[in-house]
N, C-alpha and C positions, 0 to 999 in steps of 0.2 A: 468554472472557471470564467469569472465576470469580466468584460471588454467594456468601453469606454470611445468612442468616436472620439479623436480631437486633433482639431485641422484636418480631416478627413482621412485620416488614417488611425485602425482599430487598434488599444492597447490595452494589455491584459495588464489589467490592477490587483487583480483579486484572486485567490485560486486556495479547494479546502476538499478533502482528500475523505472518505467516511467510509464509516462498515456497517452494513447492514443485514440484522441478521431476524427472517421472519417467523410466522409462524410456525412450519416447519421444521424449523432448529430447535435442540433440543435446548433442554433446560440446563443449566440457569440465561443462556443467551437469547432466548426464544421472544420474539417481540421486542430488540432492540437495536439501536441507533449508535454508532461511534462517530465523535469527530475527532480521525485519528490526527489529520495536519491540517493547519490553517496559517493561510498567509496573505501578506498585502504589500505593495509598493504607494508610494502617497503619491500618484500623477493623480487620482483623481478628481476631477472638476464640479463645481466650486470646492474650495479645500471647506470651508464654512458646512458643509454636507457631508462630508468623509465619514462622520462616524455613525450618523444617522444609516448612511447608505451601506456601511460595515456590519453594523447592528442588526439590517432589513434581511442580509442574504442569511446568517443562520436562522433566523429567527421562522424565515418562508421557508427552508428546508425542515423545520420543525412541524412548523404546521402541514407541508407535502406530506412526510412522514405518519404524520398525526391522522390525517385522511385516506392514508393507506392502509391503516390494520397496526401500525408501529403503538407501542404502550410506552416504553424508556428511553430516554436518549443519555449520552454518557460523555464528560467533556474534562478532561487531564489540563488545566492553564499551568504551563510550564512554556517559556520564553526560550527560545535559542541560545545558544552557548552563544559568547565573543568568535564571532567568524565562521558561522555554521548557518547554514540554510536549510530551510523546511523544502520549500516549493521554488522561490525563484532562484536565481541566481545570481549574485552580488546582488545589495539592496544599495541604495542609494547612500552616502554617507554621511548625507544633514538627517534621516531618516533612525531616530535609535532605540535600541532594544529594549523593548518595556520590564523595568525591574516585576519582579515577582509579583510584588502588592498590586501595584500599578496594573497587570495582564488579570489579578482576579479581581479586581473594582472593574474592569472592563467588561468581564464577561456576568459578574452582576449586574451591572446595570443592562446588560442585554439582555438578561433574563429577566428580570423585574419590567423589562419593554414589552417583553414575548407574554408577559402574564398578563399583563391591562389591555393589551392588544387579542389576546386569547389564542395565540400561537400554541400556548402550552399550559398545563394545566397549575404546577409548583414544579420548585427545588428543593433539592435539600445537598447538604455535601453528605459524601462517601458514610463517613462516621456513622453521622443523624441517619443516614436511606438504614444501613445494615443494624442499629438495633432496633429502629422501629418497622424493620421487617424479620424483627427477630432470628437474624442468624446465626445459627450454630456451626457450620463447617465451612471453611474455606473452598468445600467445593461448592457451594451454592452462590460464593462470587462469580459476576461475568467474567467471562477468560475472552480476549480480545486480543491480536496482534499489534506486536508491537508495544503495546500499554506497560507500563509500570508493574502491575502487580504480578503476572508471571511468572517474570525475572525474582522481584521479592519474594514470592511462593517458594520458588522451585528452591531460590538458593537459602530457604528457611527451613526447605526441607530436607537438603544434603547438610545444613550448619546441627540440625539435629538427629540426624544419622551420625553424623560424627559423634556428637557428645553422647550420643545412645552406647555406639561400638567404645568409648573410654572407659564410659560406666560400668561397661560390663566386663571389660578385660581386668579394670579395678576390679572388680566384686570378686572373678575368677582368681584372681592372685592372691587378696583378701584369705579367699576360700582354703587355699592350698596350703599358704602360710599356717593356718589355723590347726587344720589337718595334719601338719608337719608336725607341730607341736605336741597337738593332742596323742599322736605316736610315740613320741619320743617321752612323755610322763606317764605315760600309760603303761604299765609293764602289768600288770594283772590279769587275768580271763575275763573277770568281772567288771572290771574298766574297760577293758576293749571292747565287749561287748555292748557298753554302755556308750563309748565312743562310734560305736558303728551306729547307733542307735540315733546319737546326738547329730552325725553326719548325714545321714540318710534324712533327717529330718531340714538340716540345713538345704539339703540340695532341693528337697520337694520346697521349700519356702526361697529357693532359690530361682525355680521354675515360675513359683509363682508370681513371684519378685519380675520375671521378663515379660508373663503376658499382661501383665499391669500396667508397664512400662509399654510395651506396644498399643495398650488400649489407651495408653494415654498423648500416646506422640501425638492423635490428631487434635487432641485438646490442647497439648503444651503448643502446635501448631495453629490455633485458632487464636488463641490468646497474644501468640508471639506477632499474631498478622493483624488483632486487634489495635495492638500498641501501635503499633507503624500507619495504622489508619488514624488511630487520633491525633498521631505527632501530623500528619499531614491533610487531614482533615478539610484545609481551606483550599485545596489544589485541585480537587475533585469534585466534581459537581454530577449532581445523579436527576434527570428532568425527568418528572411526571408528566406526557402527555395527555393521558384520561383520569379521571379518579380512578381510585383500587376498584370499586365495587365496579366498574364498566369494563375493566382487562378481559371478564371471561365472558362476554358477550359480545365480544368484537370480532368482528369477519376474519376470515383468512386475511394474510397479509398482500397485497395485489403491486403490481406495477403498470401502469399502462403506455407504458415505451417501450419498446422492442428493446433488445439485449443488443449492444454493439460492441464487438470484442475489438477492441484497440488495445495496442501494446503499451503505446506511450502514456495511455490513462491510465495502466493498470494500476499502478501505483504510485509514489511520489518519485521513488529511484528514479525510475523510466528517464521521464523530463528530466529529473536531476542532473540525469548523467550526462545525459545528449548535451544538455544546455552547456554541462563544465568542459566537453570534450569540443565544442562547436565555439566556445565563448559569447554564449547568448546571454547576456548584461542585464540585468536592470538597475543598472546603476545610473543610469540618465535617462531624460525622455526619449532623447535620442537612441540609444541603444533599446529603449523598452520596444521602441514601435518596429526595429527590425526585428528583436526577437519575437516579437508577436509574430511579424510578418509570417517567420518560419515557423513559427508553431503552428499556424493556421495553413500555412501548407503542407507541413506534416500529417496534421491530423486530417486533413482533405486528400490524402495520398497513399494513407495508410493500404501497403499491397499492393499499389499499382506498379506498373512497368512505367520505370523512370526516363528510360533512355527511349521514347517516341518522339515521334516527328510529328507534328501538324502543319495540316495545309491552307494556306495562308488565305485560300477563298471559300473553303466550303468547314472549315475547324476543323475537319473530321483527322482520326490520327491514323497515317502510315508508316508503313515497311519500307515497301517501294516506292520512290518519288523524284518529281524533278526537281533540280537545287541549279540557282541560280547564281555564278559566280560571282555578276555583278550587282547585286542587291544587297542589302544586308540582309541575312538570313530570312530569307524567303525561297519556300517550298513548293510543288505543287503535286496533288494525288495526281494517277493515271488517267483519270475522269477527266480531270477540269485542266490539265493538259492538254487531252484530244480535242477539248470540246471550247475549251477558251485560248490556250496558249498564253505566249507571253511575250513581252518586246524583247527581248535577250535570249540568247543561244543558253540554255539549261542543259543538265548533264545526269541523265539516270542515274541514282542511286539505289542502295537495298538488296534484300534479298530474292530479287527476281536475277538480280545483273551474278549475282553468286550461284544462284542453280543455272545460270545457263553455264559458266564457266565448269559446275561440274556435270554437265548434260556432258558438255564439248570432251572434257576427259575422258567421260564415260564411254564415248562413243569411240574416241583414241583408244583406250584401252579394248575396247570389243572387237573392233578392225585390225587389231594384232593377233585376237588368237583367244582372248583373256573373255570369259563369259561373265561380265560380271554387270552387276544394276547399283546406281548411286545408292550411296546409304542416306537413310533419312536423318536431317540432325536433332540432337538432342534439346534439350529445352535449353538447357546449363549452356549447349557449343553456341543455340542462336541468342542468346543472351548478350554470350562472351563478344559474338562478332556484329552485334549491332552496335555494343561499347565500342569497340573499335574504330567501328564507322565511323562512331558519334564523336571520336577523339580524331580521326583523320577531316571530318570536316571543319 
C-alpha cells in the first residue's frame, strides 16, 4: 500500500497484492512473482504526476524481486467489472474504469519504462513466451492462485473427459450392434468361427484405441490451451527480470524483511470485506482519509487488546485505574494517583475491585463452613468483564 500526506493526514491511494514463489518452490513456479491485484484511487497530488508514480510502484517491486533472486514476473491485465472492487471499496464516481485495451497499453507503457530504467530485462505476451520456451504440456505452465489459467485448465480437462466418455459409450454401442448383426447373419460353424475371430480383432483394436485416446488426452488438452492462449495473448504478460543465461547461476531467493503475520493483509478479501462491513469508502477524499485512518489503526493494533485504558500522566496501559467523573476521559494508574493525585475526587475501577469483592465473598463463604478458595478468572472471563466495565464507564 502507498500513502500520501494530504493536508496533514495520510491518504492511501495505491494497493497491490503479489504472490512470490522462491527458489525452493517446485517447477514451474520456481523464482516467479505474480501481480495478482492492483488498484488505485485518484487522490494523489499533483495530478500530472499520477501516471508516473503509479508506473514506478510496480517497476520498483520488480526491481526489488530481481535483486533478491527472482527471475520472472507475471501480469494479468484484466479491468474490474462495473460495480466490482479489487482492493478499495467504493471508488470515486468521477474515476472511470479503464477499457481492456487501455489497461493493456498502460501496462505496456509501464513495462517499457522498466526496460529503459533497468528494473526488468524484457517482457513478452504469454503465447509468445510459451512458444519461445517450447512448452509441450500444460503441466509446464505456472500455476497461480486466483489466476485465469487454473480454472481454464480444469474446465478443459473436465470437458475432454466428458467427450472421451461419450465417444467410448458410442464405440461400445457400435460394437454391440455389429456383434448382434453378425450373430444373426452367420448360421454356419465356419462363419461363426470367423465372426469370433473378427470380434476378437475388434476388441483388441478397441483397447488400442482407448490407450491411444488416453495418450492423446494430454495432447488435446495442450492444443486447446494453446488455442485459448493465442486468443487472449494480449492480456497476459511474462516479464523476464534476468537474461535466460543468468537464471541458472542466480543465488537462492531471500527476503531481508522478517515475516509479519497480519490477517488483514493476508489477501485482498480480508481488507475488502472489512471495508464493506464498516462502510470504509474511498469515494471521496474525506471518506478516504477516514478509511485510511481506520486501516492504519487496524494494522498497528493487530492482535492487541482493544479494551485497555491508558494513564493520562505516564501513558501506560492499565487495568486497575482511578477515573475522574468531572474531567472528560481522564484516568490515572495507581502509581501516578498515589504520587501526584488529582484536583477532583476519583473513583477506583478495574480488576482489583472485582478481586476484592471475590475475596470478601470467599471469606463469607468460608466463615459459614465451606472451605472454598476464589476461582481464578479465565482469559475469556477477564476480557468479558473488561468489556463490561468499558461499557459501564
